Structure formats: C-alpha cells, structure tokens
C-alpha positions in Angstrom: 185.8 77.1 147.9 188.8 78.1 145.8 189.5 74.4 145.1 185.9 73.9 144.0 186.2 76.8 141.6 189.4 75.4 140.1 187.7 72.0 139.8 184.8 73.4 137.9 187.1 75.1 135.4 189.3 72.0 134.9 186.1 69.8 134.5 184.9 72.1 131.8 188.2 71.9 130.0 188.3 68.1 130.3 184.8 67.8 128.9 185.8 69.8 125.8 189.0 67.8 125.4 187.1 64.5 125.8 184.7 65.6 123.1 187.5 66.4 120.7 189.2 63.1 121.3 186.0 61.2 120.7 185.6 63.1 117.4 189.0 61.8 116.3 188.4 58.2 117.5 184.9 58.0 115.8 186.1 59.7 112.6 185.9 57.2 109.7 189.2 57.2 107.7 188.9 58.4 104.1 189.4 55.6 101.6 191.8 57.2 99.0 193.1 54.1 97.1 189.7 52.7 95.9 188.8 53.2 92.3 189.0 51.4 88.9 191.7 53.7 87.7 194.6 53.6 90.2 197.7 53.7 88.1 197.8 55.6 84.8 201.0 56.2 82.9 200.0 59.5 81.4 197.2 62.1 81.8 196.5 64.7 79.2 194.4 66.9 81.5 191.2 67.4 79.5 188.3 68.0 81.9 184.6 68.1 81.0 181.8 69.2 83.4 178.4 67.9 82.3 175.4 69.3 84.1 177.2 69.1 87.4 175.4 70.0 90.6 176.6 69.8 94.2 175.2 70.3 97.7 176.9 70.0 101.1 174.0 69.0 103.2 171.6 67.7 100.4 169.4 70.8 101.0 171.1 73.9 99.9 172.6 73.8 96.3 176.1 75.1 96.0 176.6 74.4 92.3 173.8 74.2 89.7 174.0 72.7 86.2 177.7 73.4 85.5 178.6 72.8 81.9 182.3 73.4 81.0 184.8 71.9 78.6 188.4 72.4 79.4 190.9 71.2 76.8 194.3 69.9 77.9 196.7 72.8 78.7 193.9 75.4 79.0 194.0 78.1 81.6 190.6 78.6 83.2 189.8 81.6 85.4 186.9 81.6 87.9 185.5 85.0 89.0 182.5 85.8 91.2 181.3 87.1 94.5 182.1 85.4 97.8 180.0 82.3 98.1 179.3 82.0 94.3 180.8 78.5 94.2 184.3 79.0 92.8 186.3 77.0 95.4 183.6 74.4 95.6 183.9 73.8 91.9 187.7 73.2 92.0 187.4 71.1 95.2 185.4 68.5 93.2 188.5 67.7 91.0 190.7 66.1 93.7 187.4 64.6 95.1 187.5 66.5 98.4 183.8 66.4 97.9 181.6 64.2 95.6 179.3 65.9 93.1 175.7 64.9 93.6 174.4 65.2 90.0 175.9 65.2 86.6 179.3 64.0 85.4 182.9 65.1 85.4 185.2 63.4 82.8 189.0 63.4 83.0 190.4 62.4 79.7 187.1 60.8 78.8 186.9 58.8 82.0 184.4 59.4 84.9 186.2 61.2 87.7 184.8 58.9 90.3 186.6 56.0 88.6 190.0 57.4 89.5 191.3 56.8 93.0 191.6 59.9 95.2 195.2 59.1 95.8 195.9 59.3 92.1 194.0 62.5 91.5 195.7 64.2 94.4 199.1 63.1 93.1 198.5 64.7 89.7 196.8 67.9 91.0 198.7 70.7 92.6 196.8 73.2 94.8 197.8 76.5 96.2 195.1 77.7 98.6 194.4 81.2 99.9 195.6 80.2 103.4 198.5 77.7 102.8 199.7 75.4 105.6 203.4 75.2 106.4 204.9 72.7 108.8 207.3 73.2 111.6 210.2 72.2 109.3 212.9 74.0 107.3 211.9 76.1 104.3 213.5 73.5 102.0 211.6 70.7 103.5 208.3 72.7 103.2 208.9 73.3 99.5 209.9 69.6 98.9 206.9 68.3 100.9 204.7 67.9 97.8 207.1 65.6 96.1 206.5 61.9 96.9 209.0 60.8 99.5 210.5 64.3 99.4 213.0 63.0 96.7 214.3 66.1 95.0 217.5 68.1 94.7 218.5 71.5 96.2 218.8 72.8 92.7 215.2 71.9 91.9 214.0 73.5 95.2 215.8 76.7 94.4 214.5 76.7 90.8 210.9 76.4 92.1 211.5 79.2 94.7 212.9 81.5 92.0 209.8 80.9 89.9 207.6 81.8 92.9 209.6 85.0 93.5 210.6 83.8 97.1 214.3 82.9 96.5 215.7 86.3 97.3 213.8 86.5 100.6 214.9 83.0 101.6 218.6 83.6 101.0 218.3 86.8 103.1 217.6 84.7 106.2 220.7 83.8 108.3 220.2 80.0 107.6 218.8 80.4 104.1 216.8 77.3 103.0 217.6 75.6 106.3 215.7 78.2 108.2 213.1 76.6 110.5 209.6 78.0 110.3 207.1 77.7 113.1 203.8 75.7 112.9 201.7 77.2 110.1 204.6 79.4 109.2 204.2 81.8 112.1 207.7 83.2 111.6 206.9 84.3 108.0 204.7 87.0 106.5 201.5 86.1 104.7 203.0 86.8 101.3 206.1 84.7 102.1 203.9 81.8 103.1 201.9 81.9 99.9 205.0 82.1 97.7 206.5 79.1 99.5 203.2 77.2 98.9 203.4 78.2 95.2 207.0 76.9 95.0 205.8 73.6 96.6 203.2 73.2 94.0 205.5 74.0 91.1 208.2 71.6 92.4 205.5 68.9 92.4 205.1 69.6 88.6 201.4 68.6 88.5 199.4 68.0 85.4 196.5 70.0 86.8 197.2 73.2 88.7 194.7 75.0 91.0 195.5 78.5 92.2 192.8 79.5 94.8 193.4 83.2 95.2 197.0 82.4 95.8 198.4 85.9 95.4 195.9 87.6 97.8 198.6 88.3 100.5 201.3 89.8 98.2 201.8 93.3 97.0 201.1 94.4 93.4 204.8 94.3 92.4 205.4 90.8 93.8 202.1 89.6 92.3 203.3 90.8 88.9 206.6 88.9 89.3 204.7 85.7 90.3 202.3 85.8 87.4 205.2 86.4 84.9 206.8 83.2 86.1 203.5 81.3 86.2 202.8 82.2 82.6 205.7 80.0 81.5 205.0 77.3 84.0 201.3 77.0 83.2 202.1 76.0 79.6 201.3 72.4 78.9 199.2 71.9 82.0 195.5 72.5 82.7 195.2 75.4 85.2 192.3 76.7 87.2 192.8 80.2 88.7 190.5 81.8 91.3 191.2 85.5 91.8 189.3 88.7 92.6 191.4 91.1 90.5 190.6 90.9 86.8 194.2 92.0 86.0 195.2 88.5 87.3 192.7 86.7 85.0 192.9 88.7 81.7 195.2 86.3 79.9 193.3 83.2 80.7 192.0 81.1 77.8 188.5 80.9 79.4 187.0 83.1 82.0 183.9 81.8 83.8 181.8 84.2 85.9 179.9 82.4 88.6 176.9 83.6 90.5 174.8 81.6 93.0 176.5 78.4 91.9 175.9 78.8 88.2 178.1 79.9 85.3 176.4 83.1 84.0 179.2 84.3 81.6 181.9 82.4 79.8 184.5 83.5 77.3 187.8 85.3 76.8 188.6 88.7 78.4 187.9 90.6 75.1 184.7 88.7 74.4 183.3 89.4 77.9 184.2 93.1 77.7 181.9 93.4 74.7 178.9 92.1 76.6 176.8 93.7 79.3 177.1 91.8 82.5 178.9 91.3 85.8 182.3 90.9 84.3 182.2 94.3 82.5 180.9 96.0 85.7 183.7 94.5 87.8 186.3 95.5 85.2 185.0 99.1 85.0 184.9 99.4 88.8 188.4 98.0 89.3 189.9 100.1 86.5 188.3 103.3 88.0 189.7 102.4 91.5 193.2 101.8 90.0 193.1 105.1 88.1 192.1 107.0 91.2 194.8 105.4 93.2 197.5 106.2 90.6 196.3 109.9 90.6 196.5 110.0 94.4 200.1 108.6 94.3 201.2 111.1 91.7 199.7 114.1 93.6 201.1 112.9 96.9 
C-alpha cells in the first residue's frame, strides 16, 4: 500500500514533467534573422508611432490608437496605472510582440522590415525584474556585448555609472564574485544596478528602462539618475517609472490609461493642466512632505 502511494505521487510528477518537455519540443523557434533590413551601418533613433493598436489574444485591446513622434536623442517617460499599457508599448520596439494595427517607423522605415536580431542588438533593456546568470559579476555585466568582447576597464566604468562599483569591490572576490542563478546571492537593488551596468556597457542606440530603480533606496536612485542623465544624451530613451520625481526631466511625458495616451507634454506643461498627471504629482508631493515631517519629528 505504501509503494502504491509513492507510485501515484511519482506518476503525477512524471505527468507534469512530460507535459513541460512536450511544450519545449513542440515550441516553434522564433525567427529573428528575417527582414529586409538586416545590417544597417548607423541608426539615428527617430521613432514614430502612427495609430498603433495591439491585442494579445485578438480580443482584448491592450493599446489603442497610439500616436507619438520621438525625435532622435529624446527622453520619453511613460506614466500610468498598472495595466495601462506602458510595458506593452515598449515591448513592441524590439518586436517581442507584433502590433496588430497602425505603423511604427524607425528612421522612416517600417519596424517590421528590420530583423528582430538587429533591433535587439541596438536596443538596451533594463527590466523591473532583471535576470542574472550563474556566472561572475563581470561576466554578467559583459553579457550584453556581442561575444562578451570588452575590457575590465569598460566593465568597471559601466558599474560606476550604475552606482554598483563600490558594492562589488566590497565583496571578497570583487568582480570575480560568483552569483547564483537569477542572482540569488545579491539584493534586489544590486541585481537591478548590475542589469543597468550591463545595458550601459552595451551602449545601445535605444534605451528602455522599465521601472529599473524600483528596488533601490531613494539615495541610490538619485545617484543612478545623475549618471543616467549624462549617458542618455545622444540616444533615444524610454523610461517607465511610478515616481514622478524620476520622470520630471524627460523631454516628453506620456500618461497612459486603458491603452491610450490621454496626456502628453513636458513636466511644466502637464502641471498646468487638470488631469491624472497633476493628481499623481500632488499626491506624491503630499506623501513626501508628510514623510519628511515624520523623520524630522522622530
């Protein structure tokens, strides 16, 4: 009877494992090298969204009629409630998903004409939950460079810009410190800063920061943004963040709601208008003031 109980448990495990193996075997490999534009010497980084719409399952719209012109070297900030379509919008650029209606132009050329391999080579992405490999810190930072061909000096320069260099050299093995799968031996903030260093070392023409400072404290966040201000010059940048203080210096701020851009403009322009942006700004400012008062009185 005991053996029968064990057999039932093992059979259940085997069934689940078999299903996962089948999913991998039957998965169709993504074609990333197809496209009219495979090798381009230089990219300016001008991006134009023309009435772009997107749905995941062809039923529920995620993005609706997005119209946005982003000149080369412009910093664009995306703000909105969870589920408003911010991440979905930037995920269209490296063609993780294909937009269902409208057109996206990169330097005047339809985005779908560029190969996915080329787009992902010129775009650097720092996600909210970065993935680190079970390698050394130096190897994780150099991972985004084709073939990992870079120098220790460049790795350290990127780490300093991401405000992680001091933490790395405090480890016994410094940059040769091994991190566990997904960076389990590091804190959330350290993982994010290493991911930022990886993106900066890649030196992409288009940079996407998807809530990339969500796991760092305010002081560290300030240091990172000070470094990023210099590094964002000359490249088209998309920033997703929930704190308006992180978005105020962007050239264009887009407020999304239910998949549509409902407000667009600079920080000063949006503050003069009634709407979601002003409400969020007033709310966050009030919370910050109350927090500062509590700290002073403590």
